[in-house]
TORLO-471340 format. One record per residue: residue number from 1; x, y, z of N, C-alpha, C, CB in turn. Coordinates in pm, whole numbers, plus 50000, padded with zeros to 5 digits. Glycine has a CB too. Layout:
N
<atom pos="NUM" n_u="X" n_v="Y" n_w="Z" ca_u="X" ca_v="Y" ca_w="Z" c_u="X" c_v="Y" c_w="Z" cb_u="X" cb_v="Y" cb_w="Z"/>
...
***
This chain:
86
<atom pos="1" n_u="17972" n_v="66474" n_w="84202" ca_u="18074" ca_v="66572" ca_w="84168" c_u="18027" c_v="66709" c_w="84218" cb_u="18101" cb_v="66573" cb_w="84013"/>
<atom pos="2" n_u="18101" n_v="66765" n_w="84301" ca_u="18074" ca_v="66893" ca_w="84365" c_u="18123" c_v="67009" c_w="84281" cb_u="18136" cb_v="66898" cb_w="84501"/>
<atom pos="3" n_u="18040" n_v="67115" n_w="84269" ca_u="18078" ca_v="67234" ca_w="84195" c_u="18182" c_v="67316" c_w="84272" cb_u="17956" cb_v="67321" cb_w="84166"/>
<atom pos="4" n_u="18277" n_v="67369" n_w="84202" ca_u="18379" ca_v="67453" ca_w="84264" c_u="18353" c_v="67602" c_w="84233" cb_u="18520" cb_v="67411" cb_w="84215"/>
<atom pos="5" n_u="18240" n_v="67630" n_w="84172" ca_u="18206" ca_v="67766" ca_w="84135" c_u="18153" c_v="67838" c_w="84259" cb_u="18101" cb_v="67768" cb_w="84019"/>
<atom pos="6" n_u="18210" n_v="67957" n_w="84287" ca_u="18178" ca_v="68032" ca_w="84409" c_u="18027" c_v="68061" c_w="84429" cb_u="18255" cb_v="68164" cb_w="84408"/>
<atom pos="7" n_u="17955" n_v="68094" n_w="84323" ca_u="17815" ca_v="68127" ca_w="84345" c_u="17727" c_v="68005" c_w="84377" cb_u="17761" cb_v="68196" cb_w="84222"/>
<atom pos="8" n_u="17786" n_v="67886" n_w="84375" ca_u="17715" ca_v="67771" ca_w="84420" c_u="17770" c_v="67717" c_w="84551" cb_u="17718" cb_v="67666" cb_w="84316"/>
<atom pos="9" n_u="17874" n_v="67779" n_w="84606" ca_u="17938" ca_v="67735" ca_w="84731" c_u="17838" c_v="67760" c_w="84847" cb_u="18077" cb_v="67813" cb_w="84755"/>
<atom pos="10" n_u="17823" n_v="67658" n_w="84932" ca_u="17732" ca_v="67673" ca_w="85045" c_u="17787" c_v="67620" c_w="85176" cb_u="17604" cb_v="67604" cb_w="85015"/>
<atom pos="11" n_u="17913" n_v="67578" n_w="85174" ca_u="17976" ca_v="67537" ca_w="85300" c_u="17933" c_v="67395" c_w="85343" cb_u="17943" cb_v="67638" cb_w="85410"/>
<atom pos="12" n_u="17863" n_v="67323" n_w="85259" ca_u="17820" ca_v="67187" ca_w="85292" c_u="17882" c_v="67087" c_w="85193" cb_u="17664" cb_v="67176" cb_w="85289"/>
<atom pos="13" n_u="17853" n_v="66964" n_w="85215" ca_u="17903" ca_v="66859" ca_w="85128" c_u="17805" c_v="66832" c_w="85007" cb_u="17924" cb_v="66729" cb_w="85211"/>
<atom pos="14" n_u="17694" n_v="66899" n_w="85006" ca_u="17592" ca_v="66878" ca_w="84905" c_u="17579" c_v="67005" c_w="84821" cb_u="17455" cb_v="66839" cb_w="84970"/>
<atom pos="15" n_u="17594" n_v="66990" n_w="84687" ca_u="17571" ca_v="67105" ca_w="84605" c_u="17429" c_v="67102" c_w="84548" cb_u="17674" cb_v="67113" cb_w="84493"/>
<atom pos="16" n_u="17394" n_v="67204" n_w="84473" ca_u="17257" ca_v="67220" ca_w="84426" c_u="17217" c_v="67107" c_w="84333" cb_u="17240" cb_v="67356" cb_w="84355"/>
<atom pos="17" n_u="17304" n_v="67065" n_w="84247" ca_u="17272" ca_v="66953" ca_w="84153" c_u="17248" c_v="66826" c_w="84229" cb_u="17385" cb_v="66930" cb_w="84051"/>
<atom pos="18" n_u="17334" n_v="66797" n_w="84327" ca_u="17315" ca_v="66677" ca_w="84410" c_u="17183" c_v="66685" c_w="84488" cb_u="17434" cb_v="66661" cb_w="84509"/>
<atom pos="19" n_u="17151" n_v="66799" n_w="84539" ca_u="17029" ca_v="66824" ca_w="84615" c_u="16910" c_v="66792" c_w="84525" cb_u="17023" cb_v="66972" cb_w="84668"/>
<atom pos="20" n_u="16908" n_v="66851" n_w="84402" ca_u="16798" ca_v="66826" ca_w="84310" c_u="16785" c_v="66679" c_w="84274" cb_u="16816" cb_v="66908" cb_w="84185"/>
<atom pos="21" n_u="16900" n_v="66614" n_w="84258" ca_u="16898" ca_v="66472" ca_w="84230" c_u="16847" c_v="66388" c_w="84347" cb_u="17035" cb_v="66427" cb_w="84193"/>
<atom pos="22" n_u="16890" n_v="66423" n_w="84468" ca_u="16844" ca_v="66352" ca_w="84591" c_u="16691" c_v="66359" c_w="84604" cb_u="16910" cb_v="66414" cb_w="84719"/>
<atom pos="23" n_u="16632" n_v="66469" n_w="84562" ca_u="16486" ca_v="66485" ca_w="84574" c_u="16414" c_v="66457" c_w="84446" cb_u="16451" cb_v="66624" cb_w="84620"/>
<atom pos="24" n_u="16488" n_v="66406" n_w="84346" ca_u="16431" ca_v="66367" ca_w="84216" c_u="16349" c_v="66482" c_w="84154" cb_u="16343" cb_v="66241" cb_w="84234"/>
<atom pos="25" n_u="16405" n_v="66605" n_w="84161" ca_u="16335" ca_v="66720" ca_w="84110" c_u="16337" c_v="66723" c_w="83959" cb_u="16394" cb_v="66846" cb_w="84165"/>
<atom pos="26" n_u="16228" n_v="66772" n_w="83899" ca_u="16221" ca_v="66789" ca_w="83755" c_u="16322" c_v="66899" c_w="83715" cb_u="16075" cb_v="66824" cb_w="83710"/>
<atom pos="27" n_u="16340" n_v="66916" n_w="83587" ca_u="16427" ca_v="67024" ca_w="83536" c_u="16384" c_v="67157" c_w="83590" cb_u="16425" cb_v="67028" cb_w="83385"/>
<atom pos="28" n_u="16252" n_v="67188" n_w="83575" ca_u="16203" ca_v="67317" ca_w="83623" c_u="16225" c_v="67337" c_w="83772" cb_u="16056" cb_v="67331" cb_w="83591"/>
<atom pos="29" n_u="16191" n_v="67238" n_w="83851" ca_u="16207" ca_v="67248" ca_w="83997" c_u="16351" c_v="67257" c_w="84040" cb_u="16143" cb_v="67129" cb_w="84063"/>
<atom pos="30" n_u="16439" n_v="67185" n_w="83972" ca_u="16579" ca_v="67194" ca_w="84000" c_u="16636" c_v="67336" c_w="83972" cb_u="16653" cb_v="67091" cb_w="83919"/>
<atom pos="31" n_u="16588" n_v="67393" n_w="83863" ca_u="16632" ca_v="67530" ca_w="83828" c_u="16579" c_v="67633" c_w="83924" cb_u="16588" cb_v="67566" cb_w="83687"/>
<atom pos="32" n_u="16458" n_v="67611" n_w="83974" ca_u="16401" ca_v="67702" ca_w="84075" c_u="16495" c_v="67706" c_w="84195" cb_u="16258" cb_v="67657" cb_w="84119"/>
<atom pos="33" n_u="16531" n_v="67588" n_w="84243" ca_u="16621" ca_v="67580" ca_w="84359" c_u="16757" c_v="67644" c_w="84325" cb_u="16640" cb_v="67431" cb_w="84404"/>
<atom pos="34" n_u="16812" n_v="67613" n_w="84209" ca_u="16940" ca_v="67665" ca_w="84169" c_u="16941" c_v="67817" c_w="84170" cb_u="16976" cb_v="67614" cb_w="84033"/>
<atom pos="35" n_u="16845" n_v="67879" n_w="84107" ca_u="16844" ca_v="68025" ca_w="84099" c_u="16816" c_v="68093" c_w="84229" cb_u="16745" cb_v="68069" cb_w="84000"/>
<atom pos="36" n_u="16733" n_v="68031" n_w="84315" ca_u="16707" ca_v="68087" ca_w="84449" c_u="16835" c_v="68080" c_w="84535" cb_u="16590" cb_v="68011" cb_w="84518"/>
<atom pos="37" n_u="16903" n_v="67967" n_w="84529" ca_u="17022" ca_v="67945" ca_w="84606" c_u="17134" c_v="68042" c_w="84564" cb_u="17068" cb_v="67801" cb_w="84591"/>
<atom pos="38" n_u="17149" n_v="68064" n_w="84438" ca_u="17260" ca_v="68149" ca_w="84394" c_u="17226" c_v="68299" c_w="84390" cb_u="17304" cb_v="68104" cb_w="84256"/>
<atom pos="39" n_u="17098" n_v="68334" n_w="84413" ca_u="17055" ca_v="68474" ca_w="84413" c_u="17141" c_v="68553" c_w="84509" cb_u="16904" cb_v="68487" cb_w="84451"/>
<atom pos="40" n_u="17195" n_v="68666" n_w="84461" ca_u="17277" ca_v="68751" ca_w="84544" c_u="17426" c_v="68715" c_w="84548" cb_u="17224" cb_v="68748" cb_w="84679"/>
<atom pos="41" n_u="17458" n_v="68599" n_w="84486" ca_u="17598" ca_v="68555" ca_w="84490" c_u="17667" c_v="68579" c_w="84355" cb_u="17606" cb_v="68404" cb_w="84528"/>
<atom pos="42" n_u="17589" n_v="68608" n_w="84253" ca_u="17641" ca_v="68624" ca_w="84117" c_u="17560" c_v="68734" c_w="84047" cb_u="17635" cb_v="68488" cb_w="84036"/>
<atom pos="43" n_u="17630" n_v="68825" n_w="83990" ca_u="17567" ca_v="68927" ca_w="83908" c_u="17452" c_v="68996" c_w="83978" cb_u="17520" cb_v="68868" cb_w="83781"/>
<atom pos="44" n_u="17331" n_v="68986" n_w="83919" ca_u="17213" ca_v="69061" ca_w="83964" c_u="17119" c_v="68967" c_w="84038" cb_u="17140" cb_v="69128" cb_w="83844"/>
<atom pos="45" n_u="17100" n_v="68995" n_w="84168" ca_u="17016" ca_v="68913" ca_w="84256" c_u="16870" c_v="68907" c_w="84201" cb_u="17017" cb_v="68971" cb_w="84404"/>
<atom pos="46" n_u="16819" n_v="69021" n_w="84159" ca_u="16682" ca_v="69025" ca_w="84108" c_u="16668" c_v="68939" c_w="83982" cb_u="16641" cb_v="69171" cb_w="84078"/>
<atom pos="47" n_u="16766" n_v="68946" n_w="83896" ca_u="16765" ca_v="68868" ca_w="83774" c_u="16757" c_v="68716" c_w="83803" cb_u="16888" cb_v="68900" cb_w="83691"/>
<atom pos="48" n_u="16835" n_v="68672" n_w="83903" ca_u="16827" ca_v="68529" ca_w="83941" c_u="16690" c_v="68496" c_w="83999" cb_u="16937" cb_v="68493" cb_w="84044"/>
<atom pos="49" n_u="16634" n_v="68583" n_w="84077" ca_u="16501" ca_v="68556" ca_w="84135" c_u="16393" c_v="68557" c_w="84025" cb_u="16466" cb_v="68663" cb_w="84245"/>
<atom pos="50" n_u="16412" n_v="68643" n_w="83925" ca_u="16318" ca_v="68642" ca_w="83813" c_u="16330" c_v="68512" c_w="83732" cb_u="16343" cb_v="68765" cb_w="83723"/>
<atom pos="51" n_u="16450" n_v="68460" n_w="83719" ca_u="16471" ca_v="68333" ca_w="83650" c_u="16400" c_v="68222" c_w="83728" cb_u="16622" cb_v="68302" cb_w="83636"/>
<atom pos="52" n_u="16413" n_v="68224" n_w="83863" ca_u="16345" ca_v="68125" ca_w="83946" c_u="16197" c_v="68134" c_w="83928" cb_u="16380" cb_v="68142" cb_w="84092"/>
<atom pos="53" n_u="16144" n_v="68257" n_w="83921" ca_u="16002" ca_v="68280" ca_w="83902" c_u="15955" c_v="68226" c_w="83767" cb_u="15971" cb_v="68427" cb_w="83913"/>
<atom pos="54" n_u="16038" n_v="68249" n_w="83661" ca_u="16004" ca_v="68199" ca_w="83529" c_u="15990" c_v="68047" c_w="83532" cb_u="16110" cb_v="68240" cb_w="83427"/>
<atom pos="55" n_u="16088" n_v="67978" n_w="83594" ca_u="16080" ca_v="67831" ca_w="83601" c_u="15961" c_v="67789" c_w="83690" cb_u="16213" cb_v="67772" cb_w="83656"/>
<atom pos="56" n_u="15928" n_v="67863" n_w="83793" ca_u="15816" ca_v="67834" ca_w="83876" c_u="15684" c_v="67844" c_w="83798" cb_u="15816" cb_v="67927" cb_w="83996"/>
<atom pos="57" n_u="15674" n_v="67950" n_w="83717" ca_u="15553" ca_v="67968" ca_w="83636" c_u="15541" c_v="67855" c_w="83532" cb_u="15554" cb_v="68106" cb_w="83566"/>
<atom pos="58" n_u="15655" n_v="67813" n_w="83476" ca_u="15652" ca_v="67702" ca_w="83377" c_u="15610" c_v="67573" c_w="83447" cb_u="15793" cb_v="67682" cb_w="83308"/>
<atom pos="59" n_u="15658" n_v="67547" n_w="83569" ca_u="15622" ca_v="67427" ca_w="83642" c_u="15476" c_v="67431" c_w="83680" cb_u="15708" cb_v="67412" cb_w="83766"/>
<atom pos="60" n_u="15424" n_v="67545" n_w="83722" ca_u="15281" ca_v="67556" ca_w="83755" c_u="15198" c_v="67524" c_w="83630" cb_u="15246" cb_v="67699" cb_w="83810"/>
<atom pos="61" n_u="15240" n_v="67573" n_w="83513" ca_u="15167" ca_v="67549" ca_w="83389" c_u="15168" c_v="67400" c_w="83356" cb_u="15228" cb_v="67631" cb_w="83273"/>
<atom pos="62" n_u="15284" n_v="67335" n_w="83379" ca_u="15299" ca_v="67191" ca_w="83353" c_u="15208" c_v="67109" c_w="83443" cb_u="15444" cb_v="67147" cb_w="83372"/>
<atom pos="63" n_u="15208" n_v="67146" n_w="83574" ca_u="15126" ca_v="67070" ca_w="83671" c_u="14976" c_v="67094" c_w="83638" cb_u="15161" cb_v="67115" cb_w="83822"/>
<atom pos="64" n_u="14940" n_v="67215" n_w="83610" ca_u="14801" ca_v="67243" ca_w="83572" c_u="14754" c_v="67163" c_w="83451" cb_u="14785" cb_v="67390" cb_w="83544"/>
<atom pos="65" n_u="14839" n_v="67159" n_w="83347" ca_u="14807" ca_v="67084" ca_w="83226" c_u="14792" c_v="66936" c_w="83255" cb_u="14915" cb_v="67105" cb_w="83122"/>
<atom pos="66" n_u="14882" n_v="66880" n_w="83338" ca_u="14873" ca_v="66741" ca_w="83375" c_u="14746" c_v="66714" c_w="83456" cb_u="14997" cb_v="66700" cb_w="83453"/>
<atom pos="67" n_u="14717" n_v="66802" n_w="83553" ca_u="14596" ca_v="66789" ca_w="83632" c_u="14471" c_v="66799" c_w="83546" cb_u="14593" cb_v="66895" cb_w="83741"/>
<atom pos="68" n_u="14465" n_v="66893" n_w="83451" ca_u="14352" ca_v="66913" ca_w="83365" c_u="14332" c_v="66792" c_w="83270" cb_u="14370" cb_v="67043" cb_w="83285"/>
<atom pos="69" n_u="14442" n_v="66735" n_w="83226" ca_u="14431" ca_v="66616" ca_w="83141" c_u="14378" c_v="66498" c_w="83218" cb_u="14566" cb_v="66582" cb_w="83080"/>
<atom pos="70" n_u="14422" n_v="66481" n_w="83342" ca_u="14367" ca_v="66376" ca_w="83427" c_u="14216" c_v="66393" c_w="83454" cb_u="14442" cb_v="66373" cb_w="83560"/>
<atom pos="71" n_u="14179" n_v="66518" n_w="83484" ca_u="14039" ca_v="66550" ca_w="83506" c_u="13956" c_v="66516" c_w="83383" cb_u="14022" cb_v="66696" cb_w="83542"/>
<atom pos="72" n_u="14006" n_v="66551" n_w="83267" ca_u="13936" ca_v="66526" ca_w="83141" c_u="13920" c_v="66377" c_w="83120" cb_u="14011" cb_v="66589" cb_w="83021"/>
<atom pos="73" n_u="14028" n_v="66298" n_w="83148" ca_u="14019" ca_v="66150" ca_w="83133" c_u="13910" c_v="66094" c_w="83224" cb_u="14156" cb_v="66083" cb_w="83166"/>
<atom pos="74" n_u="13904" n_v="66146" n_w="83349" ca_u="13805" ca_v="66093" ca_w="83442" c_u="13664" c_v="66128" c_w="83391" cb_u="13829" cb_v="66150" cb_w="83585"/>
<atom pos="75" n_u="13645" n_v="66251" n_w="83344" ca_u="13514" ca_v="66290" ca_w="83292" c_u="13475" c_v="66205" c_w="83174" cb_u="13514" cb_v="66437" cb_w="83251"/>
<atom pos="76" n_u="13569" n_v="66180" n_w="83082" ca_u="13541" ca_v="66097" ca_w="82967" c_u="13506" c_v="65955" c_w="83005" cb_u="13659" cb_v="66097" cb_w="82874"/>
<atom pos="77" n_u="13574" n_v="65904" n_w="83105" ca_u="13548" ca_v="65770" ca_w="83154" c_u="13406" c_v="65764" c_w="83214" cb_u="13655" cb_v="65729" cb_w="83259"/>
<atom pos="78" n_u="13369" n_v="65865" n_w="83292" ca_u="13234" ca_v="65869" ca_w="83353" c_u="13126" c_v="65876" c_w="83245" cb_u="13220" cb_v="65991" cb_w="83448"/>
<atom pos="79" n_u="13151" n_v="65949" n_w="83138" ca_u="13053" ca_v="65957" ca_w="83025" c_u="13041" c_v="65820" c_w="82961" cb_u="13096" cb_v="66065" cb_w="82917"/>
<atom pos="80" n_u="13151" n_v="65754" n_w="82939" ca_u="13148" ca_v="65622" ca_w="82878" c_u="13075" c_v="65520" c_w="82964" cb_u="13288" cb_v="65574" cb_w="82850"/>
<atom pos="81" n_u="13102" n_v="65521" n_w="83096" ca_u="13031" ca_v="65435" ca_w="83191" c_u="12884" c_v="65460" c_w="83188" cb_u="13082" cb_v="65457" cb_w="83331"/>
<atom pos="82" n_u="12840" n_v="65586" n_w="83189" ca_u="12700" ca_v="65617" ca_w="83184" c_u="12636" c_v="65569" c_w="83054" cb_u="12680" cb_v="65765" cb_w="83202"/>
<atom pos="83" n_u="12706" n_v="65586" n_w="82945" ca_u="12657" ca_v="65539" ca_w="82813" c_u="12642" c_v="65388" c_w="82810" cb_u="12752" cb_v="65583" cb_w="82700"/>
<atom pos="84" n_u="12741" n_v="65317" n_w="82858" ca_u="12738" ca_v="65172" ca_w="82858" c_u="12629" c_v="65120" c_w="82953" cb_u="12876" cb_v="65117" cb_w="82898"/>
<atom pos="85" n_u="12617" n_v="65181" n_w="83068" ca_u="12520" ca_v="65134" ca_w="83167" c_u="12377" c_v="65184" c_w="83138" cb_u="12563" cb_v="65178" cb_w="83307"/>
<atom pos="86" n_u="12365" n_v="65271" n_w="83041" ca_u="12239" ca_v="65323" ca_w="83000" c_u="12183" c_v="65422" c_w="83099" cb_u="12143" cb_v="65212" cb_w="82981"/>
***
């Protein structure tokens, strides 16, 4: 379903939601694309770019937390292996 809202109009057959879905983007990443694409087409361009930045910062925090959790699991596994192997 294509959006008929002018600030999402891009002259193509693919709208922002379809694009995000095609690339299986998370909520944060989809919103980053949405706000960058519509920046300058609705209300305040800077406000839309700030919204994109907010979602980018949230996504960075999510990725860092996931990475740190994985790193911690690996470290814990290495400690257990060392303990078991003596």
